[in-house]
Z-matrix of the N, CA and C atoms (Angstrom, degrees):
N
C 1 1.458
C 2 1.532 1 109.68
N 3 1.309 2 115.83 1 150.36
C 4 1.464 3 121.59 2 -179.23
C 5 1.532 4 109.29 3 -68.89
N 6 1.321 5 115.74 4 135.23
C 7 1.465 6 120.86 5 178.61
C 8 1.525 7 110.48 6 -69.82
N 9 1.325 8 115.42 7 143.85
C 10 1.468 9 122.93 8 178.62
C 11 1.529 10 111.43 9 -52.20
N 12 1.323 11 117.30 10 -35.41
C 13 1.461 12 122.11 11 -177.79
C 14 1.524 13 112.26 12 -64.47
N 15 1.336 14 116.68 13 -18.80
C 16 1.463 15 120.04 14 -177.82
C 17 1.530 16 112.45 15 -108.06
N 18 1.348 17 116.24 16 21.34
C 19 1.467 18 120.96 17 178.02
C 20 1.525 19 109.63 18 -130.37
N 21 1.321 20 115.96 19 131.80
C 22 1.467 21 122.80 20 172.92
C 23 1.518 22 108.00 21 -109.84
N 24 1.310 23 116.58 22 142.53
C 25 1.456 24 121.58 23 172.17
C 26 1.520 25 108.95 24 -93.21
N 27 1.312 26 117.15 25 131.70
C 28 1.461 27 122.00 26 179.34
C 29 1.524 28 108.11 27 -123.93
N 30 1.325 29 116.21 28 120.48
C 31 1.467 30 120.81 29 178.58
C 32 1.527 31 108.24 30 -107.68
N 33 1.324 32 115.64 31 121.02
C 34 1.467 33 121.81 32 178.85
C 35 1.530 34 107.95 33 -88.04
N 36 1.325 35 116.15 34 112.40
C 37 1.468 36 120.91 35 -174.29
C 38 1.524 37 111.53 36 -134.37
N 39 1.300 38 116.91 37 37.83
C 40 1.459 39 118.44 38 -175.39
C 41 1.505 40 115.26 39 -108.29
N 42 1.326 41 116.46 40 7.07
C 43 1.464 42 119.53 41 -174.77
C 44 1.513 43 114.03 42 -69.19
N 45 1.314 44 114.91 43 165.65
C 46 1.469 45 121.28 44 -179.59
C 47 1.534 46 112.61 45 -86.13
N 48 1.344 47 117.06 46 -14.15
C 49 1.473 48 122.49 47 178.13
C 50 1.529 49 112.50 48 52.65
N 51 1.322 50 116.79 49 43.85
C 52 1.465 51 120.36 50 -176.13
C 53 1.528 52 112.78 51 -65.10
N 54 1.326 53 117.88 52 -37.03
C 55 1.475 54 119.49 53 -179.77
C 56 1.522 55 112.00 54 -72.45
N 57 1.349 56 116.66 55 -33.91
C 58 1.459 57 119.97 56 -178.95
C 59 1.529 58 110.77 57 -82.95
N 60 1.319 59 116.85 58 -31.86
C 61 1.457 60 119.90 59 -179.86
C 62 1.517 61 114.15 60 90.57
N 63 1.333 62 117.59 61 -5.79
C 64 1.467 63 122.20 62 175.49
C 65 1.517 64 109.73 63 -157.00
N 66 1.306 65 116.63 64 164.88
C 67 1.456 66 122.34 65 -175.35
C 68 1.528 67 110.66 66 -60.73
N 69 1.332 68 116.20 67 119.20
C 70 1.465 69 120.90 68 -174.00
C 71 1.526 70 113.61 69 -67.46
N 72 1.322 71 117.83 70 -30.38
C 73 1.456 72 120.05 71 -179.98
C 74 1.517 73 113.47 72 -61.39
N 75 1.340 74 116.34 73 -22.51
C 76 1.463 75 121.22 74 -178.13
C 77 1.528 76 113.40 75 -102.92
N 78 1.319 77 117.20 76 9.32
C 79 1.461 78 120.22 77 172.45
C 80 1.521 79 108.48 78 -72.72
N 81 1.337 80 116.36 79 155.14
C 82 1.458 81 120.53 80 -178.50
C 83 1.513 82 112.05 81 -109.59
N 84 1.326 83 114.21 82 145.11
C 85 1.461 84 122.55 83 172.55
C 86 1.521 85 107.08 84 -143.12
N 87 1.308 86 116.87 85 124.22
C 88 1.466 87 122.51 86 179.72
C 89 1.527 88 112.64 87 53.82
N 90 1.334 89 115.66 88 40.77
C 91 1.456 90 120.79 89 175.11
C 92 1.521 91 115.54 90 79.32
N 93 1.339 92 117.43 91 5.40
C 94 1.461 93 120.90 92 179.05
C 95 1.518 94 109.62 93 -129.57
N 96 1.324 95 115.52 94 148.04
C 97 1.456 96 120.46 95 176.28
C 98 1.525 97 110.24 96 -67.54
N 99 1.328 98 116.33 97 150.64
C 100 1.465 99 120.84 98 175.41
C 101 1.525 100 110.17 99 -50.14
N 102 1.333 101 116.62 100 -46.46
C 103 1.466 102 120.87 101 -178.41
C 104 1.519 103 111.64 102 -58.87
N 105 1.321 104 117.10 103 -38.87
C 106 1.467 105 120.22 104 179.75
C 107 1.520 106 110.22 105 -63.82
N 108 1.324 107 117.82 106 -43.36
C 109 1.467 108 121.15 107 177.09
C 110 1.535 109 110.32 108 -57.62
N 111 1.319 110 116.81 109 -45.01
C 112 1.461 111 121.73 110 -176.54
C 113 1.533 112 110.75 111 -68.93
N 114 1.312 113 117.02 112 -43.64
C 115 1.463 114 121.27 113 177.75
C 116 1.522 115 110.34 114 -59.53
N 117 1.322 116 117.15 115 -44.17
C 118 1.465 117 121.09 116 -179.50
C 119 1.526 118 111.79 117 -64.63
N 120 1.321 119 117.94 118 -33.24
C 121 1.465 120 121.06 119 177.59
C 122 1.533 121 111.06 120 -71.07
N 123 1.329 122 116.61 121 -35.25
C 124 1.470 123 121.01 122 -178.91
C 125 1.530 124 113.51 123 -77.29
N 126 1.325 125 117.47 124 -39.64
C 127 1.468 126 121.78 125 -169.43
C 128 1.531 127 115.58 126 -48.59
N 129 1.329 128 120.51 127 -43.40
C 130 1.472 129 118.39 128 -178.53
C 131 1.530 130 114.24 129 -69.05
N 132 1.323 131 117.32 130 -11.91
C 133 1.464 132 121.17 131 -171.02
C 134 1.522 133 114.86 132 -111.30
N 135 1.342 134 117.71 133 -11.63
C 136 1.468 135 120.60 134 -171.49
C 137 1.527 136 111.89 135 -129.11
N 138 1.345 137 115.03 136 160.19
C 139 1.466 138 120.31 137 178.34
C 140 1.522 139 111.84 138 -88.80
N 141 1.324 140 116.68 139 -24.08
C 142 1.470 141 121.92 140 -178.75
C 143 1.522 142 108.06 141 -152.78
N 144 1.329 143 115.82 142 152.75
C 145 1.465 144 121.30 143 173.32
C 146 1.519 145 107.94 144 -121.77
N 147 1.327 146 114.85 145 129.85
C 148 1.459 147 122.77 146 177.05
C 149 1.522 148 108.02 147 -112.90
N 150 1.326 149 116.70 148 136.37
C 151 1.466 150 120.90 149 173.42
C 152 1.518 151 107.48 150 -105.54
N 153 1.326 152 116.55 151 123.89
C 154 1.465 153 122.09 152 177.77
C 155 1.519 154 108.33 153 -96.64
N 156 1.317 155 115.54 154 104.60
C 157 1.458 156 120.63 155 -179.15
C 158 1.520 157 109.84 156 -165.69
N 159 1.314 158 115.96 157 143.72
C 160 1.463 159 120.88 158 173.38
C 161 1.528 160 111.02 159 -84.41
N 162 1.333 161 117.37 160 -7.68
C 163 1.468 162 122.54 161 -175.82
C 164 1.528 163 111.21 162 -85.23
N 165 1.324 164 116.75 163 117.19
C 166 1.465 165 121.54 164 -178.34
C 167 1.523 166 113.22 165 -66.00
N 168 1.331 167 118.23 166 -16.31
C 169 1.474 168 120.90 167 177.22
C 170 1.530 169 111.04 168 -55.59
N 171 1.331 170 116.99 169 -29.46
C 172 1.462 171 120.73 170 -177.85
C 173 1.525 172 113.00 171 -72.30
N 174 1.320 173 117.54 172 -9.84
C 175 1.466 174 120.53 173 176.47
C 176 1.528 175 111.20 174 -65.24
N 177 1.317 176 116.74 175 -19.49
C 178 1.461 177 121.58 176 -179.19
C 179 1.532 178 112.33 177 -60.20
N 180 1.334 179 117.90 178 -21.05
C 181 1.464 180 120.62 179 -178.45
C 182 1.523 181 113.01 180 -83.23
N 183 1.337 182 117.23 181 -7.25
C 184 1.459 183 120.84 182 176.44
C 185 1.522 184 114.35 183 70.71
N 186 1.313 185 116.92 184 21.81
C 187 1.460 186 122.05 185 178.82
C 188 1.523 187 109.61 186 -108.82
N 189 1.317 188 115.76 187 164.30
C 190 1.465 189 119.03 188 177.10
C 191 1.522 190 108.77 189 -67.08
N 192 1.328 191 115.26 190 125.59
C 193 1.472 192 120.98 191 178.13
C 194 1.517 193 107.14 192 -114.12
N 195 1.329 194 114.88 193 132.26
C 196 1.454 195 118.87 194 176.29
C 197 1.519 196 109.27 195 -120.58
N 198 1.302 197 114.86 196 148.34
C 199 1.468 198 121.33 197 177.73
C 200 1.511 199 109.71 198 -90.12
N 201 1.324 200 116.30 199 155.21
C 202 1.462 201 120.49 200 174.39
C 203 1.523 202 109.01 201 -61.75
N 204 1.304 203 115.64 202 129.70
C 205 1.461 204 119.40 203 178.06
C 206 1.532 205 110.78 204 -78.59
N 207 1.323 206 116.53 205 -21.32
C 208 1.464 207 122.04 206 174.89
C 209 1.527 208 106.16 207 -119.73
N 210 1.307 209 117.11 208 115.25
C 211 1.468 210 121.99 209 -172.91
C 212 1.525 211 112.46 210 -79.97
N 213 1.327 212 114.59 211 150.50
C 214 1.467 213 123.40 212 175.02
C 215 1.526 214 113.02 213 53.75
N 216 1.317 215 115.58 214 41.66
C 217 1.465 216 119.99 215 -179.91
C 218 1.524 217 111.77 216 -121.68
N 219 1.346 218 116.70 217 15.84
C 220 1.455 219 121.31 218 173.09
C 221 1.519 220 114.84 219 69.83
N 222 1.341 221 115.50 220 -163.10
C 223 1.464 222 120.81 221 -175.74
C 224 1.532 223 113.31 222 -62.43
N 225 1.320 224 117.09 223 -26.74
C 226 1.457 225 120.31 224 177.97
C 227 1.534 226 110.47 225 -60.50
N 228 1.325 227 116.89 226 -41.52
C 229 1.466 228 121.04 227 178.21
C 230 1.530 229 110.85 228 -68.26
N 231 1.331 230 117.06 229 -39.01
C 232 1.463 231 120.11 230 176.98
C 233 1.521 232 111.36 231 -63.08
N 234 1.323 233 115.93 232 -42.07
C 235 1.460 234 121.16 233 177.84
C 236 1.525 235 110.37 234 -61.29
N 237 1.319 236 116.30 235 -49.17
C 238 1.470 237 120.04 236 179.01
C 239 1.536 238 110.88 237 -59.63
N 240 1.327 239 116.77 238 -47.16
C 241 1.473 240 120.65 239 -177.73
C 242 1.522 241 111.15 240 -60.77
N 243 1.328 242 116.52 241 -41.82
C 244 1.462 243 120.74 242 179.13
C 245 1.517 244 112.54 243 -64.82
N 246 1.329 245 116.29 244 -46.01
C 247 1.464 246 119.75 245 179.65
C 248 1.527 247 111.01 246 -64.82
N 249 1.331 248 116.89 247 -39.93
C 250 1.464 249 120.59 248 179.31
C 251 1.530 250 111.07 249 -63.98
N 252 1.331 251 117.66 250 -33.29
C 253 1.471 252 121.82 251 -178.19
C 254 1.534 253 112.91 252 -83.88
N 255 1.315 254 116.75 253 -15.69
C 256 1.462 255 121.29 254 -177.05
C 257 1.523 256 111.53 255 -67.61
N 258 1.326 257 114.85 256 148.15
C 259 1.465 258 121.40 257 177.36
C 260 1.524 259 112.26 258 -107.45
N 261 1.332 260 117.15 259 10.08
C 262 1.467 261 120.40 260 -178.19
C 263 1.525 262 110.85 261 -123.77
N 264 1.326 263 115.43 262 160.84
C 265 1.470 264 121.08 263 -179.10
C 266 1.526 265 112.66 264 -72.60
N 267 1.340 266 116.82 265 -27.09
C 268 1.468 267 121.64 266 -177.45
C 269 1.517 268 109.98 267 -121.05
N 270 1.335 269 115.39 268 148.70
C 271 1.461 270 120.91 269 -174.58
C 272 1.517 271 110.72 270 -145.12
N 273 1.319 272 116.12 271 123.35
C 274 1.462 273 121.22 272 172.49
C 275 1.518 274 106.75 273 -86.69
N 276 1.328 275 116.34 274 116.01
C 277 1.460 276 122.01 275 -175.93
C 278 1.526 277 108.74 276 -108.22
N 279 1.337 278 115.80 277 127.11
C 280 1.461 279 121.75 278 -179.32
C 281 1.521 280 110.18 279 -133.81
N 282 1.310 281 116.19 280 145.72
C 283 1.459 282 120.24 281 170.41
C 284 1.525 283 107.88 282 -82.31
N 285 1.313 284 116.96 283 163.18
C 286 1.475 285 120.93 284 -175.51
C 287 1.527 286 113.06 285 -85.36
N 288 1.339 287 116.77 286 8.66
C 289 1.470 288 119.30 287 -175.23
C 290 1.525 289 113.79 288 -114.91
N 291 1.351 290 116.63 289 28.92
C 292 1.462 291 120.50 290 178.86
C 293 1.536 292 110.28 291 -124.91
N 294 1.334 293 117.44 292 69.35
C 295 1.462 294 121.24 293 -172.12
C 296 1.526 295 114.91 294 -69.59
N 297 1.318 296 117.91 295 -12.52
C 298 1.464 297 120.27 296 -178.58
C 299 1.528 298 112.47 297 -92.28
N 300 1.321 299 117.52 298 1.32
C 301 1.463 300 121.92 299 -178.43
C 302 1.529 301 109.90 300 -62.61
N 303 1.331 302 115.72 301 147.17
C 304 1.468 303 120.43 302 -179.42
C 305 1.529 304 109.90 303 -128.90
N 306 1.314 305 115.55 304 159.67
C 307 1.466 306 121.11 305 175.76
C 308 1.525 307 110.09 306 -60.87
N 309 1.322 308 116.35 307 -38.38
C 310 1.473 309 121.11 308 -178.76
C 311 1.532 310 110.82 309 -59.81
N 312 1.308 311 116.97 310 -43.43
C 313 1.465 312 121.00 311 179.15
C 314 1.529 313 110.18 312 -67.91
N 315 1.329 314 117.84 313 -45.02
C 316 1.468 315 121.51 314 -179.50
C 317 1.523 316 111.67 315 -63.23
N 318 1.321 317 116.78 316 -33.05
C 319 1.462 318 121.17 317 179.28
C 320 1.531 319 111.04 318 -60.58
N 321 1.324 320 117.28 319 -30.25
C 322 1.474 321 121.59 320 178.55
C 323 1.531 322 110.98 321 -61.13
N 324 1.342 323 117.43 322 -35.89
C 325 1.459 324 120.59 323 177.49
C 326 1.529 325 110.54 324 -64.52
N 327 1.314 326 115.92 325 -43.69
C 328 1.465 327 121.29 326 -179.27
C 329 1.524 328 110.27 327 -64.84
N 330 1.321 329 116.89 328 -42.16
C 331 1.468 330 121.42 329 -178.86
C 332 1.529 331 112.45 330 -65.45
N 333 1.315 332 117.34 331 -27.16
C 334 1.471 333 121.11 332 -177.02
C 335 1.522 334 113.11 333 -91.92
N 336 1.332 335 117.67 334 0.25
C 337 1.463 336 121.12 335 179.88
C 338 1.522 337 109.34 336 -61.44
N 339 1.321 338 115.32 337 140.52
C 340 1.460 339 121.21 338 172.56
C 341 1.527 340 108.09 339 -137.44
N 342 1.293 341 117.30 340 167.15
C 343 1.462 342 119.80 341 -174.49
C 344 1.524 343 113.18 342 -73.94
N 345 1.336 344 117.63 343 -18.52
C 346 1.465 345 120.74 344 -177.85
C 347 1.526 346 112.93 345 -83.15
N 348 1.313 347 117.32 346 -29.89
C 349 1.467 348 121.14 347 -174.55
C 350 1.527 349 111.64 348 -84.67
N 351 1.337 350 114.96 349 136.66
C 352 1.465 351 120.37 350 173.43
C 353 1.527 352 110.28 351 -81.42
N 354 1.341 353 114.18 352 -33.38
C 355 1.467 354 121.72 353 -173.72
C 356 1.523 355 108.28 354 -138.50
N 357 1.332 356 116.24 355 137.26
C 358 1.460 357 122.20 356 172.42
C 359 1.523 358 105.93 357 -119.37
N 360 1.342 359 116.25 358 119.94
C 361 1.470 360 118.91 359 -177.59
C 362 1.523 361 110.71 360 -136.02
N 363 1.314 362 114.45 361 162.41
C 364 1.453 363 120.11 362 176.45
C 365 1.515 364 110.46 363 -82.07
N 366 1.318 365 114.14 364 153.18
C 367 1.459 366 122.13 365 171.91
C 368 1.517 367 106.57 366 -128.61
N 369 1.311 368 115.27 367 131.27
C 370 1.463 369 120.58 368 -177.78
C 371 1.518 370 108.19 369 -139.33
N 372 1.318 371 116.88 370 126.10
C 373 1.465 372 121.13 371 178.79
C 374 1.523 373 112.75 372 59.33
N 375 1.338 374 116.76 373 33.76
C 376 1.459 375 121.02 374 178.85
C 377 1.524 376 114.55 375 81.45
N 378 1.331 377 117.26 376 0.32
C 379 1.475 378 121.17 377 179.54
C 380 1.523 379 109.84 378 -111.69
N 381 1.333 380 114.77 379 134.54
C 382 1.460 381 118.43 380 175.69
C 383 1.524 382 109.48 381 -82.57
N 384 1.314 383 114.97 382 157.65
C 385 1.465 384 121.10 383 -175.43
C 386 1.531 385 109.39 384 -123.67
N 387 1.339 386 117.20 385 81.60
C 388 1.462 387 119.75 386 -176.37
C 389 1.522 388 115.07 387 -69.23
N 390 1.331 389 117.32 388 -10.73
C 391 1.465 390 119.44 389 177.45
C 392 1.525 391 111.50 390 -107.83
N 393 1.322 392 115.33 391 24.51
C 394 1.463 393 123.91 392 164.71
C 395 1.521 394 103.09 393 -142.37
N 396 1.332 395 115.72 394 79.43
C 397 1.457 396 119.45 395 -169.04
C 398 1.521 397 112.05 396 -154.99
N 399 1.332 398 114.05 397 163.22
C 400 1.457 399 122.53 398 174.91
C 401 1.525 400 107.65 399 -106.20
N 402 1.328 401 116.56 400 120.31
C 403 1.463 402 122.83 401 -178.20
C 404 1.524 403 110.01 402 -115.22
N 405 1.313 404 115.54 403 142.21
C 406 1.459 405 119.82 404 169.56
C 407 1.529 406 107.62 405 -80.11
N 408 1.308 407 116.03 406 141.57
C 409 1.467 408 120.69 407 179.27
C 410 1.522 409 111.33 408 -57.24
N 411 1.320 410 116.13 409 -32.02
C 412 1.465 411 121.18 410 -178.60
C 413 1.531 412 112.52 411 -57.91
N 414 1.323 413 118.19 412 -19.00
C 415 1.475 414 121.76 413 178.02
C 416 1.531 415 111.72 414 -63.94
N 417 1.327 416 117.14 415 -21.92
C 418 1.476 417 119.98 416 -173.13
C 419 1.526 418 112.36 417 -60.65
N 420 1.322 419 118.54 418 -38.28
C 421 1.473 420 120.62 419 -178.52
C 422 1.524 421 111.28 420 -63.54
N 423 1.322 422 115.66 421 -45.11
C 424 1.467 423 119.55 422 -178.97
C 425 1.540 424 110.13 423 -69.25
N 426 1.334 425 117.01 424 -36.96
C 427 1.467 426 120.21 425 177.60
C 428 1.526 427 110.78 426 -62.39
N 429 1.328 428 116.75 427 -39.38
C 430 1.470 429 120.59 428 178.47
C 431 1.528 430 110.00 429 -61.96
N 432 1.324 431 116.86 430 -44.14
C 433 1.467 432 120.51 431 179.09
C 434 1.525 433 110.88 432 -63.49
N 435 1.324 434 116.69 433 -38.48
C 436 1.468 435 121.05 434 178.94
C 437 1.527 436 109.86 435 -65.13
N 438 1.326 437 116.86 436 -45.51
C 439 1.467 438 121.03 437 177.26
C 440 1.523 439 111.19 438 -62.34
N 441 1.331 440 116.79 439 -42.29
C 442 1.470 441 120.89 440 179.44
C 443 1.527 442 111.71 441 -63.16
N 444 1.341 443 116.49 442 -25.58
C 445 1.468 444 119.97 443 178.67
C 446 1.530 445 112.12 444 -78.47
N 447 1.349 446 116.22 445 -8.66
C 448 1.458 447 120.43 446 178.67
C 449 1.519 448 114.62 447 102.55
N 450 1.325 449 117.46 448 -5.44
C 451 1.470 450 120.73 449 179.86
C 452 1.524 451 109.63 450 -71.71
N 453 1.328 452 117.04 451 136.93
C 454 1.462 453 122.04 452 179.50
C 455 1.529 454 112.26 453 -125.30
N 456 1.324 455 117.34 454 -7.57
C 457 1.467 456 121.17 455 -177.48
C 458 1.525 457 110.44 456 -86.65
N 459 1.318 458 115.70 457 119.10
C 460 1.460 459 121.89 458 -177.31
C 461 1.529 460 110.86 459 -60.93
N 462 1.319 461 117.18 460 -47.59
C 463 1.475 462 119.98 461 -178.87
C 464 1.520 463 111.04 462 -59.32
N 465 1.316 464 117.36 463 -38.33
C 466 1.467 465 121.09 464 178.94
C 467 1.523 466 110.67 465 -67.56
N 468 1.323 467 116.60 466 -40.53
C 469 1.468 468 120.88 467 179.83
C 470 1.524 469 111.59 468 -62.55
N 471 1.324 470 116.79 469 -33.86
C 472 1.465 471 120.52 470 -177.68
C 473 1.525 472 112.68 471 -64.61
N 474 1.323 473 117.18 472 -19.95
C 475 1.460 474 120.90 473 179.27
C 476 1.526 475 111.80 474 -62.43
N 477 1.314 476 117.66 475 -18.78
C 478 1.462 477 122.27 476 -178.81
C 479 1.533 478 112.86 477 -85.12
N 480 1.340 479 117.06 478 -1.46
C 481 1.463 480 120.92 479 -174.28
C 482 1.523 481 112.00 480 -119.57
N 483 1.321 482 114.59 481 161.22
C 484 1.459 483 121.52 482 172.23
C 485 1.526 484 106.42 483 -86.79
N 486 1.329 485 116.30 484 105.21
C 487 1.460 486 122.42 485 -173.70
C 488 1.524 487 110.08 486 -108.88
N 489 1.312 488 115.64 487 132.40
C 490 1.460 489 121.94 488 174.56
C 491 1.527 490 107.07 489 -107.63
N 492 1.329 491 116.66 490 120.89
C 493 1.469 492 121.00 491 179.60
C 494 1.523 493 109.51 492 -102.57
N 495 1.317 494 115.09 493 135.97
C 496 1.455 495 121.94 494 178.33
C 497 1.522 496 108.07 495 -113.01
N 498 1.322 497 115.72 496 119.40
C 499 1.466 498 119.40 497 175.80
C 500 1.520 499 107.63 498 -78.96
N 501 1.317 500 114.93 499 129.67
C 502 1.464 501 119.48 500 -179.36
C 503 1.519 502 108.56 501 -110.71
N 504 1.310 503 115.31 502 128.11
C 505 1.469 504 120.41 503 -178.32
C 506 1.528 505 110.36 504 -101.56
N 507 1.335 506 115.44 505 -51.28
C 508 1.460 507 118.84 506 179.24
C 509 1.521 508 109.47 507 -87.56
N 510 1.276 509 116.86 508 157.03
C 511 1.468 510 124.29 509 178.13
C 512 1.525 511 113.22 510 59.16
N 513 1.324 512 117.04 511 33.48
C 514 1.466 513 120.61 512 178.53
C 515 1.520 514 111.53 513 -61.61
N 516 1.315 515 116.51 514 -31.38
C 517 1.464 516 121.22 515 -179.39
C 518 1.533 517 111.27 516 -58.99
N 519 1.334 518 116.63 517 -31.48
C 520 1.468 519 121.36 518 -178.65
C 521 1.525 520 112.02 519 -62.67
N 522 1.325 521 117.45 520 -21.21
C 523 1.459 522 121.73 521 -177.74
C 524 1.527 523 113.09 522 -97.02
N 525 1.305 524 117.22 523 8.87
C 526 1.462 525 121.16 524 -177.23
C 527 1.529 526 111.67 525 -65.88
N 528 1.338 527 115.42 526 123.89
C 529 1.465 528 121.79 527 171.38
C 530 1.523 529 107.45 528 -84.86
N 531 1.313 530 116.41 529 131.40
C 532 1.458 531 120.88 530 179.32
C 533 1.529 532 107.49 531 -107.20
N 534 1.333 533 115.25 532 102.59
C 535 1.464 534 120.93 533 -175.25
C 536 1.523 535 114.25 534 -112.17
N 537 1.321 536 116.80 535 -15.18
C 538 1.464 537 120.07 536 -176.35
C 539 1.527 538 110.18 537 -132.05
N 540 1.320 539 115.81 538 163.90
C 541 1.469 540 120.46 539 176.95
C 542 1.528 541 110.97 540 -64.45
N 543 1.316 542 117.27 541 -32.98
C 544 1.469 543 121.38 542 177.72
C 545 1.527 544 110.30 543 -63.71
N 546 1.317 545 116.60 544 -44.82
C 547 1.462 546 120.05 545 178.22
C 548 1.525 547 111.43 546 -64.82
N 549 1.315 548 116.99 547 -38.67
C 550 1.468 549 121.17 548 177.97
C 551 1.513 550 110.40 549 -63.08
N 552 1.320 551 117.02 550 -46.11
C 553 1.469 552 120.80 551 179.44
C 554 1.526 553 111.15 552 -63.00
N 555 1.337 554 116.62 553 -35.30
C 556 1.470 555 120.66 554 -179.96
C 557 1.518 556 111.52 555 -64.75
N 558 1.350 557 118.81 556 -41.80
C 559 1.464 558 118.86 557 -179.75
C 560 1.523 559 111.72 558 -76.77
N 561 1.324 560 117.11 559 -25.75
C 562 1.467 561 119.97 560 177.35
C 563 1.531 562 111.00 561 -70.06
N 564 1.333 563 116.56 562 -28.73
C 565 1.456 564 120.11 563 -176.18
C 566 1.537 565 112.42 564 -87.63
N 567 1.324 566 117.29 565 -6.10
C 568 1.474 567 120.43 566 179.86
C 569 1.508 568 111.77 567 -79.14
């Protein structure tokens, strides 16, 4: 398994949150902010956590925050910026809207890493989850070229990489993206 010293945690928190109506990283679940849940899941597995966001509110977490180097290019730009800023060969990349994520689930990505794959990500219900994944830092160069070509769709960009998808059967709830008030209310009532 990859040593903690060679893994950085990258949290993508630069979205506009149009469906939720407010910044998802600062939503609360069980008395803690979404970001706190995600940070706590990453900490046992990584040497550093980087927050990718142009929003200075995220400085409150006391972690290194980096701005998107390419503006208005969505999560693809956040992913590239995070990987470019990382000091390790491997990177656990998470979006800020998965508050139920656990270290145990993230460890599965690390355990499934192989030398051939550029990216190891979960697949759930036939959909891949590129913002709950393990990326090699080397992906940053190709991502920059993809962004420079004008592409902004993350799923389309992934076609340029060797991706290993892991189907997860147990703990599927841990991978829930919370994008709407209805989804937030549903996890609060569980």
